[in-house]
C-alpha positions in Angstrom: -26.1 -32.5 63.6 -24.0 -29.4 63.3 -20.3 -30.3 63.1 -17.4 -28.0 63.3 -14.8 -29.9 61.3 -11.4 -28.6 62.3 -8.2 -29.5 60.5 -5.5 -29.5 63.1 -3.2 -26.5 63.4 0.3 -26.2 62.2 2.6 -28.9 63.6 5.8 -28.4 61.7 7.1 -30.7 59.0 6.5 -34.4 59.2 9.8 -35.2 57.5 11.8 -33.3 60.1 10.1 -34.9 63.1 12.1 -37.7 64.7 9.8 -40.2 66.2 6.3 -41.5 66.1 4.3 -39.1 64.0 1.2 -39.6 66.2 3.2 -37.8 68.9 4.2 -34.7 66.8 3.0 -31.6 68.6 1.9 -28.2 67.4 4.7 -25.7 66.7 4.6 -22.1 68.0 2.5 -21.0 65.1 0.1 -23.9 65.6 -0.3 -23.1 69.3 -1.3 -19.5 68.5 -3.8 -20.8 65.9 -5.3 -23.1 68.6 -5.8 -20.2 71.0 -7.4 -18.1 68.3 -9.6 -21.0 67.2 -11.0 -21.2 70.7 -12.1 -17.5 70.4 -13.9 -18.3 67.1 -15.6 -21.6 68.1 -16.7 -20.4 71.5 -19.6 -18.7 69.7 -21.1 -22.0 68.4 -22.6 -23.5 71.6 -20.4 -26.5 71.4 -21.6 -29.5 73.4 -18.9 -32.1 72.5 -15.3 -32.0 71.4 -14.0 -35.1 69.6 -10.5 -35.4 68.3 -8.2 -37.7 66.5 -5.9 -39.2 69.3 -2.8 -37.7 67.5 -1.2 -35.1 69.8 -1.4 -32.3 67.2 -5.2 -32.7 67.0 -5.7 -32.8 70.7 -3.5 -29.7 71.2 -5.6 -27.9 68.6 -8.8 -28.2 70.6 -7.3 -28.0 74.2 -7.8 -24.2 74.5 -11.5 -24.6 73.6 -12.0 -27.5 75.9 -10.5 -25.6 78.8 -12.6 -22.6 78.1 -15.8 -24.6 77.8 -14.9 -27.1 80.5 -15.6 -30.0 78.2 -13.5 -33.2 78.1 -11.9 -34.0 74.8 -13.0 -37.4 73.4 -10.3 -39.3 71.6 -11.8 -40.9 68.6 -10.0 -43.2 66.2 -12.7 -42.4 63.6 -10.9 -39.0 63.2 -7.4 -40.4 63.0 -5.3 -40.2 59.8 -6.4 -42.8 57.3 -9.8 -43.3 59.0 -11.7 -42.3 55.9 -15.1 -40.9 55.2 -17.2 -43.8 56.5 -15.7 -43.7 59.9 -16.1 -40.0 60.3 -19.8 -40.2 59.1 -20.4 -43.1 61.5 -19.1 -40.9 64.4 -21.4 -38.1 63.3 -24.4 -40.4 63.4 -23.4 -41.6 66.9 -23.2 -38.0 68.1 -26.7 -37.3 66.9 -28.1 -33.8 67.3 -25.3 -32.3 69.4 -23.2 -29.5 68.2 -19.7 -31.0 68.1 -16.2 -30.1 67.2 -14.5 -32.8 65.2 -10.7 -32.3 65.0 -9.0 -34.3 62.3 -6.4 -34.5 59.6 -6.2 -33.2 56.0 -6.9 -36.6 54.5 -10.1 -37.0 56.4 -11.2 -33.5 55.4 -10.5 -34.4 51.8 -12.5 -37.7 52.1 -15.5 -35.8 53.6 -15.5 -32.7 51.4 -13.5 -33.5 48.3 -11.0 -30.7 48.8 -8.1 -29.6 51.0 -8.4 -27.1 53.8 -5.8 -25.0 55.5 -4.3 -26.2 58.8 -6.2 -24.6 61.7 -9.3 -23.9 59.6 -12.9 -25.0 60.3 -15.8 -26.0 58.2 -19.3 -25.5 59.7 -21.3 -28.5 58.4 -24.7 -30.0 58.6 -24.6 -33.8 58.6 -27.8 -35.7 58.1 -28.6 -39.2 56.8 -24.9 -39.7 55.8 -24.9 -36.5 53.7 -22.6 -33.6 54.4 -23.7 -30.0 53.6 -21.2 -27.1 53.9 -22.5 -24.0 55.6 -19.5 -21.8 56.3 -15.7 -21.9 56.0 -13.7 -20.3 58.8 -10.1 -19.7 57.8 -7.2 -20.1 60.3 -6.7 -17.2 62.7 -2.9 -16.7 62.9 
């Protein structure tokens, strides 16, 4: 499968958010990143959009979902702390579709062994539980 692994856009500081962190939204900068991300990912013939159920992840892919008229699938396999095994199991379930997978920094590190910038995307090939990097798309804002 071709996966477009997106780290959610900027959502402000966790330590200054008062409330359940799962509900922390994108800030103004992050909303701009999300709009520009839709411009970039529109060229990849996306068939599915899967997201961590955290608000900041969903908001990151909402502009793309609207543009493509594709429903966002909330997937706990992409939530913070889900780990590499859960994300790879989701990729296997998706099969040969080209999918956007919006997640958190810790899941990106688990999958790729390194950090990525908020609002960035890795174009990956996932086959037989192995992840191959194809291209890095830096954030656009």
